[in-house]
DOZAZA-390385 format. One record per residue (C-alpha): residue number from 0; residue in one letter; x, y, z. Coordinates in steps of 0.5 Angstrom, whole numbers, plus 2048, in hexadecimal, padded with zeros to 3 digits. Layout:
BEGIN
i aa u v w
NUM A X Y Z
...
END
This chain:
BEGIN
i aa u v w
0 M 7F3 770 8EC
1 T 7F0 76D 8F2
2 G 7F7 76C 8F5
3 N 7F9 773 8F4
4 F 7F2 775 8F7
5 L 7F4 771 8FD
6 F 7FB 773 8FE
7 L 7F8 77B 8FD
8 L 7F3 779 903
9 I 7F8 776 907
10 F 7FD 77C 906
11 L 7F8 781 908
12 Q 7F6 77D 90E
13 S 7FD 77D 910
14 L 7FE 785 910
15 L 7F8 785 914
16 L 7FA 781 919
17 S 801 784 919
18 R 804 789 91F
19 A 80A 78D 91F
20 L 80D 793 922
21 F 80C 799 91F
22 E 812 79D 91D
23 D 810 7A3 921
24 Q 80F 79F 928
25 I 817 79D 928
26 G 81A 7A1 92E
27 K 813 7A4 930
28 F 813 79F 936
29 D 81A 79C 936
30 W 821 79D 935
31 H 827 799 934
32 Q 82F 79B 935
33 Q 835 797 933
34 Y 83B 796 936
35 V 842 793 935
36 G 845 792 93C
37 R 84B 794 93F
38 I 850 796 939
39 K 856 792 939
40 D 859 794 932
41 I 858 79B 92E
42 F 85A 79D 927
43 W 858 7A3 923
44 D 855 7A0 91C
45 Q 85A 7A2 917
46 S 856 79E 911
47 F 851 7A2 90D
48 H 84E 7A5 913
49 A 855 7A8 915
50 G 854 7AC 91B
51 K 84D 7AB 91B
52 R 84C 7A5 91F
53 L 84F 7A1 925
54 L 850 79A 925
55 V 850 796 92C
56 S 850 790 92F
57 S 84E 78E 936
58 E 84E 789 93C
59 R 846 787 93A
60 H 848 784 934
61 V 846 78A 92F
62 L 84A 78D 929
63 A 847 793 927
64 S 848 79A 923
65 V 845 7A0 926
66 H 844 7A7 923
67 S 849 7AC 925
68 H 843 7B2 924
69 N 83E 7AF 929
70 G 840 7A9 92C
71 S 83B 7A4 929
72 L 83D 79D 926
73 A 83E 79D 91F
74 W 83E 795 920
75 R 83F 790 925
76 K 841 789 925
77 V 83F 785 92C
78 L 843 77E 92C
79 E 842 778 92F
80 E 841 777 937
81 G 846 773 93B
82 K 84E 772 939
83 R 84C 772 931
84 G 84A 779 930
85 Q 84F 77C 935
86 I 854 781 931
87 D 85B 780 933
88 K 85E 785 92E
89 T 85C 78A 929
90 L 861 78C 924
91 Y 85F 792 91F
92 S 864 795 91A
93 G 862 798 914
94 N 85B 795 911
95 V 85D 78E 915
96 L 859 78D 91B
97 I 85A 786 91E
98 T 858 783 925
99 V 85B 77D 929
100 N 855 779 92D
101 G 854 773 931
102 G 85C 773 934
103 G 85F 773 92D
104 Q 85A 76E 92A
105 F 857 772 925
106 V 859 778 921
107 R 854 77D 91D
108 K 855 782 918
109 W 850 788 918
110 N 84E 78D 913
111 P 84F 794 917
112 G 84A 797 913
113 T 844 792 914
114 G 846 78E 919
115 I 845 788 915
116 A 84A 782 916
117 D 84E 781 910
118 W 851 77A 913
119 D 851 776 919
120 V 857 771 91A
121 A 857 76B 91F
122 L 85F 76A 922
123 P 861 764 923
124 G 863 761 92A
125 S 85F 760 930
126 K 863 764 936
127 Q 85F 76B 937
128 G 863 770 93B
129 R 866 777 939
130 T 867 779 932
131 D 869 77F 92E
132 I 869 781 926
133 A 86E 785 922
134 L 86D 788 91B
135 C 873 786 917
136 S 871 78A 910
137 K 86A 78C 90D
138 D 86A 785 90B
139 L 86C 781 911
140 V 86A 780 918
141 A 86D 77C 91D
142 V 869 779 923
143 M 86D 776 929
144 T 869 770 92D
145 Q 86C 76C 933
146 E 86E 767 92E
147 T 86F 76A 927
148 L 871 770 923
149 V 86D 771 91D
150 G 86D 775 917
151 L 867 777 914
152 E 865 77B 90D
153 T 861 781 90F
154 R 85D 781 909
155 S 85A 77A 909
156 G 85D 777 910
157 K 860 771 90D
158 Q 866 76E 911
159 K 86C 770 90E
160 W 871 76D 913
161 S 871 76A 91A
162 I 876 769 91F
163 T 876 764 925
164 L 879 768 92B
165 P 87D 764 930
166 Q 87A 762 936
167 S 87F 760 93B
168 N 880 763 942
169 Q 879 765 943
170 V 879 76B 93F
171 V 873 76F 93E
172 Y 873 774 938
173 T 871 77B 939
174 L 873 780 934
175 L 875 780 92C
176 T 878 786 929
177 L 87B 788 922
178 S 881 78C 922
179 G 885 78D 91B
180 T 883 786 917
181 N 883 782 91D
182 L 87E 77F 922
183 Y 87F 77E 929
184 V 87B 779 92D
185 I 87C 77A 935
186 G 87B 775 939
187 Q 87C 775 941
188 S 87E 76F 946
189 Y 87C 772 94C
190 G 882 772 951
191 K 887 770 94C
192 Q 888 773 945
193 V 885 777 93F
194 T 884 773 938
195 I 885 777 932
196 V 883 774 92B
197 T 886 778 925
198 V 882 777 91F
199 D 882 77A 918
200 V 87C 77C 914
201 E 87C 776 910
202 G 87B 771 916
203 V 882 76F 917
204 I 885 76E 91E
205 K 88C 772 91E
206 S 88D 771 925
207 T 88B 76F 92C
208 R 88F 772 932
209 S 88D 772 93A
210 V 88F 778 93E
211 P 890 776 946
212 S 88A 77A 94A
213 S 889 777 951
214 W 886 77D 953
215 L 880 77B 94E
216 S 879 77A 951
217 A 872 779 94F
218 N 871 781 952
219 T 877 784 94E
220 Q 874 788 949
221 C 878 788 942
222 V 876 78C 93C
223 M 879 78D 935
224 S 87C 794 933
225 D 87E 797 92C
226 G 885 796 92A
227 G 885 78E 92C
228 F 885 78F 934
229 L 882 78A 939
230 V 880 78E 93F
231 C 87E 78B 946
232 Y 87D 78E 94C
233 R 87F 78A 953
234 S 87A 78D 959
235 E 87F 789 95E
236 D 885 78E 95D
237 Q 881 793 959
238 S 885 793 953
239 L 885 793 94B
240 Q 888 78D 948
241 V 88A 78E 940
242 L 88C 789 93B
243 S 88E 78B 934
244 L 88A 785 930
245 P 88F 785 92A
246 E 896 784 92D
247 G 895 785 935
248 Q 897 77F 939
249 T 895 782 940
250 F 890 787 943
251 K 892 78E 945
252 T 890 790 94C
253 T 88E 797 94D
254 S 88B 799 954
255 L 886 79E 955
256 Q 88A 7A1 95A
257 V 88F 7A2 955
258 L 88A 7A6 951
259 G 888 7AA 957
260 L 881 7A7 958
261 E 87E 7A5 95E
262 A 87A 79F 95C
263 S 874 79C 960
264 D 870 796 960
265 G 86C 795 959
266 V 871 798 954
267 T 86F 796 94D
268 I 872 796 946
269 E 86E 799 940
270 T 870 79A 939
271 S 86F 79F 934
272 K 86F 79C 92D
273 K 86E 7A2 929
274 T 875 7A4 927
275 D 87B 7A0 926
276 D 87F 7A3 92B
277 P 881 79E 931
278 Y 87D 7A1 937
279 I 879 79E 93C
280 F 874 7A1 942
281 L 875 79F 949
282 R 86E 7A0 94D
283 M 870 7A2 954
284 S 869 7A3 956
285 K 863 7A6 953
286 D 865 7AD 952
287 H 86D 7AC 951
288 L 870 7A9 94B
289 V 878 7A9 949
290 L 87A 7A8 942
291 V 880 7A4 941
292 E 885 7A3 93B
293 I 887 79C 93A
294 T 88E 79B 937
295 A 893 795 936
296 Q 897 798 93D
297 G 890 798 941
298 A 88B 79C 943
299 K 88B 7A4 943
300 L 887 7A9 946
301 K 884 7AD 940
302 K 87E 7B1 944
303 D 87B 7B1 94B
304 L 874 7B3 94A
305 P 871 7B4 951
306 K 869 7B5 952
307 I 869 7B2 94B
308 C 863 7AD 94A
309 A 864 7AB 943
310 A 869 7AC 93D
311 Q 86B 7AA 936
312 V 871 7AB 932
313 T 86F 7AC 92B
314 S 872 7AF 924
315 L 870 7B3 91E
316 D 875 7B4 919
317 D 87B 7B1 91D
318 Q 87A 7B6 923
319 S 879 7B2 929
320 M 874 7B5 92E
321 L 872 7B3 935
322 F 86A 7B4 937
323 T 869 7B5 93E
324 I 862 7B6 942
325 E 862 7B9 949
326 R 85C 7B8 94D
327 S 85A 7BE 952
328 P 853 7C0 955
329 G 84E 7C0 950
330 E 853 7C0 94A
331 L 858 7BD 946
332 K 85F 7C0 943
333 M 862 7BD 93D
334 R 869 7BF 93C
335 V 86D 7BD 936
336 Y 875 7BD 936
337 D 87A 7BC 930
338 L 87E 7B6 932
339 G 884 7B9 92D
340 T 885 7BF 931
341 G 881 7BE 937
342 G 87D 7C4 937
343 E 875 7C5 937
344 I 871 7C6 931
345 A 86D 7CC 934
346 D 868 7CC 92E
347 L 865 7C5 930
348 Y 864 7C7 937
349 Q 85D 7C7 939
350 T 858 7C5 93F
351 I 853 7C1 93F
352 T 84C 7C1 944
353 Y 84C 7BA 947
354 L 848 7B8 94C
355 P 84A 7B4 953
356 Q 845 7AE 952
357 H 84A 7AB 94D
358 G 850 7AA 951
359 F 857 7AB 94E
360 P 858 7AA 947
361 Q 85C 7A4 945
362 R 85E 7A4 93E
363 M 85D 7A9 938
364 E 85D 7A8 931
365 V 860 7AE 92C
366 L 85F 7AF 925
367 L 863 7B4 922
368 F 862 7B8 91C
369 K 864 7BE 918
370 K 85F 7C4 917
371 R 85E 7C8 911
372 D 863 7CD 913
373 L 868 7C8 915
374 R 867 7C8 91C
375 I 867 7C2 920
376 G 860 7BF 922
377 C 85E 7BA 927
378 R 858 7B6 929
379 F 858 7B1 92F
380 A 854 7AC 933
381 I 855 7AB 93A
382 L 854 7A4 93E
383 S 852 7A6 945
384 E 852 7A2 94C
385 D 84A 7A1 94B
386 Y 84B 79D 945
387 S 848 7A3 941
388 M 84B 7A6 93A
389 Q 84B 7AD 939
390 M 84C 7B1 932
391 V 850 7B7 933
392 L 850 7BD 92D
393 K 855 7C2 92E
394 A 852 7C9 92E
395 E 852 7CD 928
396 R 855 7D3 92C
397 D 85B 7D3 930
398 A 858 7D5 937
399 A 852 7D1 936
400 P 852 7CB 93A
401 G 851 7C4 936
402 K 84B 7C1 935
403 I 848 7BA 937
404 A 845 7B8 931
405 W 841 7B2 934
406 R 842 7AD 939
407 R 841 7A5 939
408 E 83F 7A2 940
409 E 841 79B 93F
410 A 840 79A 946
411 L 839 799 945
412 A 83B 792 941
413 Y 83D 78F 948
414 V 836 791 94C
415 L 835 78C 952
416 S 82F 78F 956
417 V 829 793 954
418 E 823 797 957
419 M 81E 79B 954
420 I 81C 7A1 959
421 D 815 7A4 958
422 L 816 7AC 957
423 P 814 7B1 95C
424 V 80D 7B5 95B
425 S 80D 7BC 958
426 E 80E 7C2 95D
427 N 806 7C3 95D
428 Q 805 7BC 95F
429 A 80A 7BC 964
430 K 806 7C2 967
431 Y 800 7BE 967
432 E 804 7B9 96B
433 D 806 7BE 970
434 E 7FF 7C1 970
435 F 7FC 7BA 972
436 G 802 7B7 976
437 S 801 7BB 97C
438 H 7FB 7BA 981
439 K 7FD 7C0 986
440 D 7FB 7C6 981
441 D 7F5 7C9 983
442 I 7F0 7CB 97D
443 A 7F3 7D2 97C
444 T 7FA 7CF 97B
445 M 7F7 7CA 976
446 F 7F3 7CF 972
447 I 7F9 7D3 971
448 K 7FD 7CD 96F
449 R 7F8 7CB 96A
450 F 7F7 7D2 967
451 K 7FF 7D3 966
452 T 7FF 7CC 963
453 Q 7F9 7CE 95E
454 F 7FC 7D5 95D
455 S 803 7D1 95B
456 Q 7FF 7CC 956
457 L 7FC 7D2 953
458 K 803 7D6 952
459 T 806 7CF 94F
460 Y 801 7CE 94A
461 I 801 7D6 948
462 Q 809 7D5 947
463 Q 808 7CE 943
464 Q 803 7D2 93E
465 I 808 7D7 93D
466 Q 80D 7D3 93C
467 R 809 7CF 937
468 L 807 7D5 933
469 Q 80F 7D7 933
470 G 811 7D1 932
471 H 813 7D2 92A
472 R 818 7D8 92C
473 H 81C 7D3 930
474 H 81C 7CD 92B
475 H 822 7D0 927
476 H 826 7D0 92E
477 D 824 7C9 930
478 I 827 7C6 929
479 E 82D 7CA 92B
480 A 82D 7C6 932
481 M 82C 7C0 92F
482 A 832 7C1 92A
483 E 836 7C2 930
484 G 835 7BB 933
485 G 82F 7BD 937
486 S 828 7BB 936
487 E 821 7BE 937
488 D 81F 7BA 93D
489 E 825 7BB 941
490 D 823 7C1 945
491 E 81C 7BD 946
492 E 81A 7BD 94D
493 L 81B 7B6 950
494 T 813 7B5 952
495 R 80E 7B0 952
496 D 80A 7AF 94C
497 E 803 7AD 94D
498 F 803 7A6 94C
499 N 80A 7A5 94F
500 L 80D 7A2 949
501 N 814 7A7 949
502 K 819 7A4 94E
503 L 820 7A6 950
504 I 824 79F 94F
505 V 82A 79E 954
506 L 82F 79A 951
507 V 835 798 955
508 T 83B 795 951
509 G 841 790 952
510 A 846 796 950
511 G 844 79A 957
512 K 83F 79F 954
513 I 838 7A0 955
514 Y 833 7A4 950
515 G 82D 7A7 951
516 V 829 7A6 94A
517 R 823 7A9 947
518 S 81E 7A3 945
519 T 81B 7A8 940
520 N 821 7A8 93B
521 G 827 7A5 93F
522 H 82B 7AB 940
523 I 82F 7AC 946
524 E 82C 7B0 94C
525 W 832 7B0 951
526 E 838 7AB 952
527 H 83D 7A9 957
528 F 844 7A6 957
529 F 847 7A2 95C
530 P 84E 79F 95B
531 E 84E 79B 961
532 L 848 798 960
533 T 848 791 95D
534 P 843 78B 95D
535 F 842 785 961
536 N 846 780 95D
537 R 845 778 95E
538 Y 845 773 959
539 D 845 778 954
540 Q 83E 77B 956
541 Q 83F 782 957
542 K 83A 786 95C
543 L 839 78D 95E
544 L 833 78E 962
545 L 82E 793 962
546 F 829 795 967
547 V 823 79A 967
548 Q 822 79C 96E
549 R 81D 7A1 96D
550 T 818 7A3 966
551 T 816 7A9 964
552 A 80F 7A8 967
553 H 811 7AB 96E
554 F 811 7B2 96D
555 P 814 7B6 96F
556 N 819 7B1 971
557 P 81E 7B0 96B
558 P 81F 7A9 968
559 Q 825 7A6 96A
560 C 829 7A0 967
561 T 830 79C 969
562 V 835 798 965
563 V 838 793 969
564 G 83F 790 966
565 K 846 78F 968
566 H 84C 793 968
567 K 851 792 963
568 L 858 792 967
569 T 855 78F 96E
570 G 84F 78B 96C
571 N 84B 78E 972
572 G 844 791 971
573 F 843 797 96D
574 L 83C 79B 96D
575 F 83A 7A1 969
576 S 833 7A4 96B
577 F 830 7A9 966
578 N 829 7AC 964
579 P 827 7A8 95E
580 I 824 7AE 95A
581 S 829 7B3 95B
582 G 82F 7AF 95C
583 E 831 7B3 963
584 P 835 7AF 968
585 V 831 7AD 96E
586 D 834 7AB 975
587 T 83A 7A9 972
588 P 840 7AD 96F
589 P 840 7AF 968
590 G 846 7AA 967
591 G 842 7A5 96A
592 Q 843 7A1 971
593 M 848 79C 972
594 L 846 797 978
595 N 84B 794 97D
596 Y 849 78D 97C
597 R 847 788 976
598 I 840 787 974
599 V 83D 780 974
600 Q 836 781 973
601 T 831 787 972
602 S 82A 787 974
603 M 825 78D 975
604 V 821 78E 97B
605 G 81A 78C 97B
606 E 816 793 97D
607 L 817 79A 97C
608 D 81A 79F 981
609 D 816 7A6 983
610 H 819 7A9 97C
611 F 816 7A3 978
612 L 81E 7A1 977
613 R 81F 799 977
614 G 826 797 97A
615 I 82B 793 977
616 L 82E 78D 97B
617 L 835 78B 97A
618 L 838 785 97C
619 D 840 784 97E
620 P 844 77E 97E
621 S 843 77E 986
622 D 83C 77D 985
623 Q 83B 784 988
624 V 835 788 985
625 H 836 790 983
626 V 830 794 981
627 F 831 79A 97B
628 P 82F 79F 97D
629 E 830 79F 984
630 K 82A 7A3 985
631 C 826 79D 983
632 S 829 799 989
633 S 823 79B 98D
634 V 81E 797 988
635 L 823 791 989
636 R 822 791 991
637 K 81B 790 990
638 T 81A 78B 98A
639 Y 821 787 98B
640 K 81C 781 98D
641 S 81A 781 986
642 Q 820 782 982
643 F 823 77C 97F
644 M 829 77A 97A
645 F 82C 775 977
646 V 833 773 973
647 A 834 76E 96E
648 D 83C 76C 96E
649 R 83E 769 967
650 D 845 767 96A
651 T 842 762 96F
652 G 83B 761 96C
653 F 837 763 972
654 I 832 768 973
655 Y 831 76C 97A
656 G 82B 76F 97D
657 Y 82C 774 982
658 R 827 778 987
659 T 829 77F 98A
660 V 82A 77F 991
661 P 82C 785 996
662 D 833 785 999
663 R 834 78B 99E
664 E 834 791 99A
665 K 835 78E 993
666 F 831 788 98F
667 I 834 781 98C
668 M 832 77C 988
669 E 830 775 98B
670 K 830 76F 987
671 V 82A 76B 988
672 W 82A 766 982
673 T 82F 763 97D
674 V 82D 75F 976
675 N 833 75B 973
676 L 833 75A 96C
677 Q 839 756 96B
678 K 83E 75A 968
679 K 842 753 966
680 Q 83C 752 961
681 Q 839 758 95F
682 T 83B 760 95F
683 I 836 766 961
684 T 835 76A 95A
685 Q 830 76F 95C
686 V 82B 771 961
687 M 825 775 95F
688 G 81F 778 964
689 K 819 77C 962
690 R 819 783 960
691 P 817 787 966
692 Q 813 78C 962
693 E 80F 787 95F
694 Q 807 788 960
695 V 802 781 960
696 H 7FB 783 95E
697 S 7F8 77C 95E
698 Q 7F9 777 964
699 G 7F6 772 960
700 R 7F4 76F 959
701 V 7ED 76D 957
702 L 7EC 767 954
703 G 7E7 764 94F
704 D 7E3 761 955
705 R 7E3 768 958
706 S 7E7 766 95E
707 V 7ED 76A 960
708 L 7F4 767 960
709 Y 7F8 76B 965
710 K 7FF 76E 963
711 Y 805 76C 968
712 L 808 773 969
713 N 80E 773 96D
714 P 812 779 96D
715 N 818 776 970
716 L 818 770 96B
717 V 81F 770 967
718 V 821 76C 962
719 V 828 768 962
720 V 82B 765 95C
721 T 831 760 95C
722 E 835 75D 956
723 G 839 757 957
724 E 83B 751 953
725 I 83A 749 954
726 Q 83D 743 951
727 E 838 73F 94E
728 Q 839 737 94C
729 S 835 738 946
730 Q 839 73E 944
731 K 841 73E 942
732 G 842 745 945
733 P 83F 749 94B
734 S 838 74B 94A
735 N 836 752 94C
736 F 830 754 951
737 I 82C 75A 954
738 N 829 75A 95A
739 M 823 75F 95C
740 Y 822 760 964
741 L 81C 765 966
742 L 81E 767 96D
743 D 81B 76B 973
744 S 820 770 974
745 V 81E 771 97B
746 T 81D 76A 97E
747 G 821 766 979
748 H 81B 762 977
749 M 81C 75E 971
750 V 816 760 96D
751 F 817 75C 967
752 H 81D 759 963
753 C 81E 756 95C
754 S 823 753 958
755 H 825 753 950
756 K 82A 74E 94E
757 R 82E 74F 948
758 A 82D 756 948
759 K 832 75C 949
760 G 832 764 949
761 P 832 769 949
762 V 82C 76A 94D
763 T 827 770 94D
764 V 822 771 952
765 V 81C 775 952
766 H 818 775 959
767 S 811 778 95A
768 E 80B 778 95E
769 N 80A 770 95F
770 W 80E 76E 959
771 V 815 76C 957
772 L 818 76C 950
773 Y 81F 76A 94D
774 N 822 768 947
775 Y 828 762 946
776 F 82B 75E 940
777 S 829 757 940
778 Q 82E 753 93E
779 K 82A 74D 93D
780 S 825 750 938
781 R 82B 755 936
782 R 826 75B 936
783 H 825 761 93B
784 E 81F 760 93F
785 I 81B 764 944
786 A 818 762 94A
787 V 812 765 94E
788 L 810 763 956
789 E 80A 766 959
790 L 808 765 960
791 Y 801 765 963
792 E 7FF 764 96A
793 G 7F9 761 968
794 K 7F1 762 968
795 D 7F2 765 96F
796 Q 7F6 76B 971
797 T 7F9 76B 977
798 N 7FA 772 979
799 S 7F7 778 974
800 S 7FA 77E 977
801 A 801 77C 979
802 F 806 777 978
803 S 80B 774 97D
804 S 811 76F 97C
805 F 810 76D 983
806 S 809 76B 982
807 S 809 769 97B
808 P 804 765 978
809 R 805 75E 976
810 Q 809 75B 970
811 P 807 75F 96A
812 L 804 75C 964
813 V 80A 75C 95E
814 L 808 75C 957
815 R 80D 75C 952
816 Q 80E 75B 94A
817 S 814 75C 945
818 Y 814 75F 93F
819 I 818 760 939
820 M 81C 766 937
821 P 81E 766 930
822 L 823 76C 931
823 Y 829 76D 936
824 I 827 772 93C
825 S 82C 777 93F
826 T 827 779 944
827 M 820 77A 946
828 A 81C 77E 94A
829 T 814 77F 94C
830 T 810 785 94B
831 I 80E 789 952
832 T 808 78E 952
833 E 805 793 957
834 K 800 78E 95A
835 G 801 787 957
836 I 7FB 787 954
837 T 7FD 787 94D
838 S 7FF 780 94A
839 K 807 77E 94B
840 Q 80B 77E 945
841 L 812 77B 944
842 I 818 77E 940
843 F 81D 77A 93E
844 A 824 77D 93B
845 L 826 779 935
846 R 82D 778 933
847 L 82B 77A 92C
848 G 82A 781 92E
849 G 822 781 930
850 L 81E 782 936
851 L 818 77D 936
852 A 812 77E 93A
853 L 80D 778 93B
854 P 807 778 940
855 K 808 774 946
856 A 802 770 944
857 L 806 76C 93F
858 L 80B 76A 944
859 D 805 767 949
860 P 806 761 94C
861 R 7FF 75F 94C
862 R 7FE 75F 944
863 P 7FB 759 943
864 L 7FC 754 93D
865 L 7F5 753 93C
866 P 7F1 759 93D
867 T 7EA 757 941
868 Q 7E4 75C 943
869 E 7E7 75E 949
870 T 7EE 760 946
871 M 7EA 763 940
872 E 7E6 767 945
873 E 7EC 769 949
874 G 7F0 76C 943
875 T 7F6 767 943
876 I 7FA 766 93D
877 P 7FB 75F 93A
878 Y 802 75C 93C
879 I 807 75D 936
880 P 80E 75B 938
881 E 811 760 933
882 L 810 768 935
883 P 80E 76C 92F
884 V 813 771 92D
885 N 80F 777 929
886 A 813 77C 926
887 E 80D 781 928
888 A 80F 77F 92F
889 I 816 782 92E
890 I 815 789 932
891 N 81C 78C 930
892 Y 81A 78B 928
893 N 820 78C 924
894 Q 825 78F 92A
895 S 829 789 92B
896 L 82C 788 932
897 Y 832 784 933
898 N 835 781 93A
899 V 82F 783 93E
900 Q 831 782 945
901 G 82A 784 949
902 I 823 786 948
903 H 820 78B 94D
904 T 819 78C 94D
905 S 815 792 951
906 P 80E 794 952
907 A 80B 79A 94F
908 G 805 79E 951
909 L 800 79B 94C
910 E 7FF 794 94E
911 S 7FF 791 947
912 T 806 793 946
913 S 80D 791 948
914 L 814 794 947
915 V 819 790 945
916 L 821 791 944
917 S 826 78C 941
918 Y 82D 78D 943
919 G 833 78A 941
920 L 838 78C 93B
921 D 832 791 939
922 L 82C 794 93D
923 Y 825 794 93A
924 F 81F 797 93E
925 T 818 796 93C
926 R 811 795 93E
927 V 80C 78E 93E
928 Q 805 78D 93F
929 P 804 786 940
930 S 7FC 787 941
931 K 7FC 78C 93B
932 M 7FA 793 93E
933 F 7F4 792 941
934 D 7F4 798 945
935 V 7F6 79D 940
936 L 7F2 79F 93A
937 K 7F5 79E 933
938 E 7F9 7A4 92F
939 D 7F4 7A3 92A
940 F 7EE 7A3 92E
941 D 7E8 7A8 92B
942 Y 7E7 7AD 930
943 F 7E3 7B1 92B
944 F 7DE 7AC 92A
945 I 7DD 7AA 931
946 S 7DC 7B1 933
947 A 7D7 7B2 92D
948 V 7D3 7AC 92F
949 L 7D3 7AF 937
950 L 7D1 7B6 934
951 G 7CC 7B3 930
952 M 7C9 7AF 936
953 F 7C9 7B5 93A
954 V 7C5 7B9 935
955 V 7C0 7B3 934
956 T 7BF 7B3 93B
957 I 7BE 7BA 93C
958 V 7B9 7BA 936
959 T 7B5 7B4 938
960 Q 7B4 7B7 93F
961 K 7B1 7BD 93C
962 L 7AD 7B9 938
963 S 7AB 7B4 93D
964 A 7A9 7BA 942
965 R 7A5 7BE 93C
966 R 7A1 7B7 93B
967 A 7A0 7B6 942
968 L 79D 7BD 943
969 S 799 7BC 93D
970 R 796 7B6 940
971 A 794 7BA 946
972 W 790 7BF 943
973 K 78C 7B9 940
END
């Protein structure tokens, strides 16, 4: 009986201590958007959900099912990172969905309705490369790797037979096809021949033959066409090479000139596997396709399609039809042709509203069906140049344009740069700014402005009250608008709220697309697409730079941002400057501005011009400095002595420091210092500086003995991370190491250096105030660790007003400590607040899908092993090696995030609040309060009680005053 009572008591106590997120709080201050990435393969689901779902696979290792009525994900499978999870081929037929992963290492079968893996088979062989798959029957599938051809049962994945492919003449196997009852494996020996291995469905090799093809190279495009034809395009002489697989002994050559085509660079071959007819497409340009029919005698022109950017051949009831899409300003025109007669099917013609921000349509996937009146109906998905996928529904009326049912912006899975921009003030607040912004107006003018402003406020207030009273009348219309794809707050004006919590998020993606997104709900406010814009890409690290040149704080000057990248064709610099609130171009053409030089390094001018605009410095390979926009050159002429720049060259291992010097009418960069990090021993992997907008509230740290330990606040300090290998005598093989360098980017002074032996990356660095935090994998302990460095000047501060690298203080005191991180970290960041008063919080993106928020106090290098009176007085936590991972610290609760590439934090108007955006395969936005909401009353604050108390005290005060006056009067009469 006593045991039951104790158990009940413990259970009740645990209920009182537990905390959770209420259901009505989900999505109130956060939002989550899921993406799949650029789509490689797309199929209409023909299983139980026939026509209601789309099956897609992407280059971001994602296999997913998309609802065709609203574009939401029915299910999504994010496969492993690296080569293992890469989807090489996707096969879908009937109810069979199979993927080949990891260069032919793994074959997996999935349930199309639920996304559950039915089986997973590892194929024999270690040679990775191109792979292919073919469905022999409903019970057998054949998979080709570089070494073997394997037959697997579709129900269980059990291996039915296996064939070792010939490996002579440096053959590279590229294609697999089924024609009749035979499988054909195509191998290429560049400059020599094409090898054809014929295998029956029972796994017996019937023949192996070679066809001479000295013209074959690694750049030659080859595809399989229905009917058992191998088609290759040779760009050197602009010809098509056709080989009949069953009996062909030589390639049949057909020149494009014979077909009446004028070829240009970049011709590609595209196949259409929706019909059994032997057709292929030749893409001459973005808006020119050619339909070619393949026969045993060679290629034959079927239909030239100028101005057509996407097409597909499909069939219904033995009727082959050609669907084409033509792009014109503001719309798409879809035409359908009967390939049997060559005539156009007028009933299926339609126009579709199409925005230019999506580029050219590149592919379409058509679903044909018979309506109740036996007419042909169609639905089709469009894949565009900007990675977007759009679903088009045919209009019910013949004259009405087609409707875009939904759109998925998959470019948001490739975010490279983020900035959160403050919204502008409202119209009335702007009038106040205009009233007090001028010092030349007299009293009468200012009085008239004040009267107009207050009258406008009264008018706005009356209109708002009328709208609230009439709001119920428009409720039905709002619901209809939302049903059509809109939302209630789409028409809300972009104005700053009371606490500046709502921002406009500017996202720059690797697809060359720029978005303006509302932070309240994640809806896209504006978008721009630049096909010529591509990221700086070196050592598999892509970067597109986003600079905020002017914020919304300088009314009436509009805010301005600039994106810096490179041109896709020339490699020169590419700029686009715009208003981040409206998305309108500023100082550059609407299509962006291409520079006539390459960009080596960029920086911002230290001071503002007369219009509060901060210029951008661009360094070209000849060490000349260019200023954008040019009107900011006057600021550089005044401040060039304080403009410095550095360049880290990973190829040589050198870091160069420059200063700006005038050279006649231009400016150049003069090299003033060099640091050699020994390229032969180590490689520079990362360079990290401080965020320029970060505010530091306290310049020192108060210790337990009431003394102050002053922080080393060097704004020019950068962290350089290097990795390398070294041969140790105690180890059988090479041992990895990581070096950390703290470098002054103005003088080149090495402030601090440390090394971690038997450790390897990837290393993620957070650099803030006077501390540096980084993680690595310890090979010695076989665990993930986090190290922290804190720099202090000491108990005497050199300069309390400004920091100068030329008169820097003595070598700082460096405190460091390491901690054990029990979970793998993808990336991490620290919170930023308006004034820097709130305690710092570190946000870790875990591979498991969570965002873990830990206070910086847990990663303090001054945590003592044994607490003393002074450390207890200071509030320092005793040292424990392992960092705690509390489920309550996961700020995204059950909204799992995968493949997180970065975390961006931004201050809000409330000092207690920091805004967080996680980007990668998904987007997730939320708010955090590292020190709780100390500057805002709680939602459950009892206003009635406090008002009653104040009113009671006021009444008691009045009554007491009256009684006291009467008593004093009575005493006076006595």
